[in-house]
N, C-alpha and C positions, 0 to 999 in steps of 0.2 A: 582780516591780513594778518593778525597775530599767525596762525593756520600755517598759511601762507609763507611765512618767515620761518617756523620753527620747519615746515617738511625742506624747504628750501635748504637751508642749513646741513641737512643730511647728506644731501647730494652731491656725489662728484662723480660724475659720468662725461666719456669725450662729447656725448649727445644728447648734452642737457648745458641749460643756459647755467652760467657758474655764478653763482652768489657771493658777493663778498662781504658786503659791510649793511647795516642801516645807521642815519644818521636822523637826529631830530631835532628840530628846531620849534619855538612856541606856535607857529604856523602853518608847517608843514614836515612830512616823513620823508626823506631822502633813501631809496635804495640803492647802494650802488654794485652793479652786476657788469656780468662781462660785456662789451659793446659786439652789438652783431649789427654790420653794417650790409648783407646782403638780401636783403630783403625775405618776404616771406614768399613760401612753398606756392600759396595761393597765388600770388603775382607771378608766379615762373609758369603756373599753369596757364593763367589768361593771355601770357604773352606768347606760349608756344601752341596753345588749344590742348595738347596734352602733351607725354614725354615717351619717348622711346623707349622697349621694354627693358633693355639693358640700363637706361638709364635709370628707371623705377624700380628694379631691380637694386641699385646699388642703393638709394635714397632708402627702400623700405628694409633693407638687410639693417642700414645703420638705425632705423625710426624702432623695429622689432625689438633689436639689441636692448635700447635705452628704456623700451614700455620691458622687458626681461627685465631691467637691473631696478627698476620701482619696483615691481611685480617681487623681487628677492629683497628688497626693502618695506615690503609690507605697506606700498603705496600707491593708490589707484587715482591716475590722473581725472578720468572722468570730465574732457574735455578737447579731448582728441581731435581736432580740427587742421583745414589746411591752414587756414591763418596761424595756429599756432606752434607750426615749424618755420624755424625763421637760417637762414644762410648766415654763417661768421664773417663773409666776404663775398663780393660780388666775384666773378668768374670759376672757369672747372674745378677750383680746386678747395672752393668754400665748404665748410663742413656744416652738416643737417643739425640744429638745435632746435632741442623739446622746448617751451617757455610756456607762462603762464598757467601758474599751480592755485589758482584759488579758486576753484571748484576741488581742488585734491581731499584727498581721505586717506589717513593714516590706518590701517586694522590690526587689531591683533592676530596672531597667527593663530590657524587652528578656527578665526572668527570669522571670516571672508565675509557670509552669507549675510552680514549685518547692515547694508547699504541698502539705504531706504528711500532717501531724501533722491525727488527726480528733479537733477540737472545735467546740463549738457546745452549741446547747440542740437536741434532738431532736423539738421540731413545727418549725423553722425551719430544720435542717441541710439542705444539699443534698446532692444523689444522687452528686455526685463527691469530696465532703467525705466521705462514707461510704466510698468506694473509695481514699482516700487519694490522689489525685493531682486537685489541683483548683489555680485561681489564684482572684482579684480577682473575680471572677463570682456567685462563692458570693454574697458580698452581695444581690447582684440575687434568689438565688430566696429569699431570706430574703424581700426586700423584698416580691418576689409574695405570702411566706405573709401577711405583715402587710398589704396590702392586703385580699386575702381575710376575715382574720377582721375587718379596719376595714369594711367591706361586707356579710359575713354573718353577724356575731356569734359564728363558731364555727371552728374550723380544719379546716381542708383532709383532716389526719391523726389518727386516732382510734386510740388502742390502749390496752391495761392495762398497759404497760413500754415502756421505751426500744424493747427488740427488736423487739415489734410494730411499735411507730411506723417504726422506722428501715427494718422489710420493707416497710411501706405505701410509702414515700418511693422506696426501689430501685425498684418495680411504676410 
């Protein structure tokens, strides 16, 4: 959790959830963050099955800009998925935001290829992650999967369990 908070303190971008403060009492840790009431991108896909290309283009352009910002800050998210994109509010003008930096990793410039921990969500994980040697570009694979689902309404890989999905990703 400390790593996640340290990363979130560094971030200031319109399409990334804003962290404000942390409060701790004897029993709980309370995070004060930007209030996002618009729901998950995942739920939007479920309600519409798929998006129009024009809708997907607007969303993906914002998401790509946010991920580029993360990478310029030497941060790899490592868990980009439909459930980690939330709209600021309901309606046409709700801004898309990246959330959940629990698996994120900050890396040293020029030392990008040091990521080894196999983390992420099966449907979105890059083959390099499964091989245990990867860099920040694994986020781009995940965004490709997100775009595939936005446009097609279904994931590019199927399986009855994570092992089957991982096998298809590696192929």
